N, C-alpha and C positions, 0 to 999 in steps of 0.2 A: 514599343518595345519596353517602355517605362512600368507599363503593365505585366508583363513578362517578369521583368526584373524583381517587382513587387511580392509576385506570387511565390518565386523560388525562392527569396529570403522568408517568406510565411512558412513553407514547406521544409526549409533547413531547421527555422529555430523553434517552431511552436513545440516539436514534441521535447524539448528540452524546456519548454517553459511549465508546462504542468504535467502532473504523474499519469502513468500510463490507468486503463480505467479498474483493474485489477488492486493496483495498489491505493487508488483514490478511495474505491469500495471498502477496502481493509481499514482504511483511516476512518471514514465517515461510519462504520460501523464502530469502531473503538470509542469515538468522542463520547464523553461523558461515562465509560464504562472502567470499571478496574479491571484486574488481570483476567485474560479470556484464552482459552484453550484454542490452539490452533483446527481441532475438530470442531468446535463449537463454529468456530470463522468459516470454514470449509462448509458446512451443511447450512449455514445461513444463507449465504454469499452465492454458493453455487449450485444447492440443491441437495437432497436427501442420500443420493450417492456418492458425495463428495465429503472428504474426512481430512484429515492434518495433512496427509500428504500434498493436500490442492494449495493449502494456505501457508504451509511452511516456506516453500520459497520465495514468496511477497515477502512473508514478513522478515525472514532474515534479510532479505535486501533492504528492506525498509529500518530495521536494527543496524545496518552497516551504514547507511546515511544519516543516524542517528535520530531517526523519525519514532521509531519504537524504542520499547524496552523488553527484554525476556529476563523471564525469572528463571529458579533453577528446576522449577517445575516443566518449562518449557512454554510456560503463556506470557502471552504478550499485551502491552497497553500502550497509550499515547507516551512518549518520553517526557520525562518529569524536567523542567528547565532547573528547577532550586529542590535539592533533596536536604 
């Protein structure tokens, strides 16, 4: 019974502990880079046939969470803590 309870707790908590793989991929790619277009992100991370429509929803979620910034051209970078 105890082991079953521990597994249940891990299943419920772990999705909230680390970002989904698409978000982690975007953050990983943007580390050390300046403003990057969603088209570049889509092509690099998901393949040649993908473009901004693949990356934009992920990036917009990260902007809402405060992890990314978006400029007037619609390009993204890791959020700067001190501006």
